[in-house]
N, C-alpha and C positions, 0 to 999 in steps of 0.2 A: 214787734217792738209795741210794751206796755200801754195801754192807753191812756188817756188825762185822768190825771190823780191814781193811779195804778203804782204803788211802789216798786220802784229798780233796786232798791238799795235799803235793807232795815237790819239796825242792829238793836241789842237789849244790854241795860247796865241792870244790874240788879244792888241796890245801897242800902245803907241803915239809916237811921234818922238822927245822923248827926252832921251840926253846921261844918265840921272838917270836909267834908264829903262834897262840899261847894265844889272847890276847884277839881275834883276827878269828875265831876257831870261835866262840866265846861271843857275838861280836856276830851272826855267823849264825845265831845259834840264838836268841837274842832275835826276830829280824828274822820268822825260818821261824814260832817259837808266838808272835807278836805275838798279842793276842786271847784266850789259854790263861790261866788263872788263875797266879797267881803261885808258887803252893808245888810243883807237879809242872815247872812251867817250871827253878824254883832248884834243884829236884833232881835234875834232866835236864842243867841246866848244870854243874854241880858233879860227876857223874858223868861226862861227856863231857869235862870239861877234866881229868879224873884219867886216863880211858883214852888221851887224844891226848896229856899228855905220857909215859905209859908206852910207849906206841907209840916213840913219838922218843927217850927215853933208854934203854929195852931193847931193843925190837926191831928199834932202828937204833942201838943202841948210842951214842946222842949223835953219831951224824954228821949232817951238815945236808945237805939237798937232794936226798931221797928223796921219794918221792911218798904221800902219803896222803889218797885219797877218802873225804869224809864225806857220807852222803844223811840227810838228816833228813826225817820222814814224820808228818804231822797225821792219822789216822782218827776215826772218831765216837768210840771208845770207848779211844783210846790216842796216845800223842806216842811215837817211836821214834828212836832212831841210830844208822845203820851205819857203821861204820870196816872202810874196806879197806885192806891195805898188805900190802908184800912185803917186812917185815922178819923179824928171827929169831923163830919160833914157840917157844911156852911150854906148858905145862900147869899150869892153873890148881889142882890137884889137888895139887899140888908147891909149891904157895908157901905158906910156914909160913904160921901165922894170926899177927896185929900182937900183941907184948906190950903191955902199959896200966899196966906199973909204972915208965916213964920210961927206960927203958934204951936205948930205940931213936929215932931221928929220923925215918926214913921205915918202907917197909912197910905203910903203909897205906891205900893206894889202892885193892886191890882189894876190901876190907875196907870200906870207904867205896862203893866203887862196888853190890856186892851190898848194903849196907844202903840205899841210896836206891833204888834202881829195884825195879819189879816184876819185869820179866825181865831176864838177863845171860847171854848165850853169848854163846862164843868156839869159834871154828870154822877150825882149821888148815888149810890145804891145797896142794896142790902149786900152785895158782895165786894162792895168797897166804894172808894170813889175813884173817877176817871177825868183828869184833865186834859184835854188837848189844844195843843196852839199849833198855828198853821202860817208861814210865811209863803205867796206867791212868788214863783222867778219870774221875772222880766224874760 
């Protein structure tokens, strides 16, 4: 039996940077995480949708046709989604916190992600960007 944190199921999805693929990403995650309680899957779907949209809108500046690789894993104690892209890197520490006074329409994505997942890591490198999301299972 696999040890804690070691994937027992892993699948990949290759998509292009187009907002129309977001529904494909959500469907892929539902498929990979079938049989897992709704709450962690719903939270992961929300977070992954935000990350994918941010990669498309910001890393690739809304330009269609760029590659995004998504890897979803199921382990005995967690579900994880990893995003790999070659868009413009960013520093999450320099993203201002959102205002909740009704003065802004956007800028809530990273806040939402950090609130609904248990682990959120972003690693830019010369070989591309890696965003890692994990939710611990009860």
